[in-house]
N, C-alpha and C positions, 0 to 999 in steps of 0.2 A: 608174894607178887599177886596182884589182882588181875584177873582176866576180864575184859570188858565185852559187852554186847551192845546192840543198838539202843537198848533201853537206858543205859547209863553212860552215854557219850560225854555228857557235860562233866561227870566225875572224872572220866578218862582225861579230857583235855586239862582239867585242873591238876590231876596227878602228873601229867607230862610236864607242865610248867614247874611243878614242885621238884622235879628230878634233880635240878641243879640251879644254883643262884644265878648262873649266866644264861639261863633260858629266857627267851623274850616272848614268844608267841607260839600258839599251837591251834590247829584247826583240823576238823574232819571234813573232807570234801567228797561229794557224791560223784558218780560217773559223768554227770553233766556239768560239773564244775561249781555246783551250788555249795556254799558253806553251810554245813549242818550244825556245827558247834564250833565256836572259836573263843579264845581268851588271850588277852595280852597280860603279861606279868605285871603285877602291881608295881608302880614306880617307873615303868619303862614307857617311853613314848614311841608310837608307831613311826616307822620310817616312810610309810606309804599312806596315802589318803585311803578312805574306805573304798572309793571307786577303783583305785589302783589295786587294792587288796582283792577285791572281787574279780577284777580282770586277771590278776595273777593266778588266782585259784582256778578260774576257768581254763587258763593255759596249762596248769598242772594236770587237770583231767584230760585235756587234749593230748598232752605229751605222753600220758600213761597209755592212751590208745595207740599212739604212734610206736611206742616202745614194744607193745605187745606183738606187733608184727614180726619181731625178731625172737620171740620166746622159743619157738620151735628149734631154731638153729643155734641160738646163743644161751638159752635158758631164761627163766624169769628174772626180772630186775629185783634185786634184794632191797636196795635203797638208792636214792639219788642224793648226791652231796654237791652243793654249789658254794664255793668260797668267794665271798665278795669283800671289798674293802671295809664296809661298815657292818656286815652281818653274814653269818653262816646260815644257809637255807638247806633244809633236808626234807625229803619225802620218803615215807615208807608206804608201800602198797599192800593192801589187804585184798581179799577176794572182791569186795564190793566198793571199797573206799580208798582214798588217798589220805594219809595222815601227814600233814605239812607242819613243820615246826622250824623255828628260827632260834639262834643263840648268838651270843657274842663271839666275834671271830677269833679272839685271842685264846680260846680254849685249846688245849692240846688235842691232837688227833686221837690219842688213846681215850681221853674223856668223851670225845664226840662219838667214837665207836661204842663205848660203854653205854651211852645214852641210846644210840640207835638199837643196840641189842635189847635193852630193856623195853623200849617202845615196841619192837617187833614181838616180844613175848606178850606184852600187855594187849596188843591188838590182834593176836593170832585168831581169835574167835569171830572177828568182824568180817 
């Protein structure tokens, strides 16, 4: 298992995409919602326009800040899982960044949790 730092984020998003054939997209987002690195799986079409993707990523950062208000009473968020008709969206939080990734919705929950666990280990140094 490779552990990533800021200097090799592109390698990280590429490795995230390669975790499973049903992965679609992976991005690293800073605290202001700016996409630092992102990649769409080869052969997959984006379900959102670039503008929509940028807007969504800005919202991911804003929601992280909102959730942190409850860290003291509820504990830190481990990951966020949104199940949609056309795509599964997940976010793993690191100290500085949000790692946003999508996958096909028909994956089993155990496969999704396996991927989240791997991504959390990969990004633990960020």
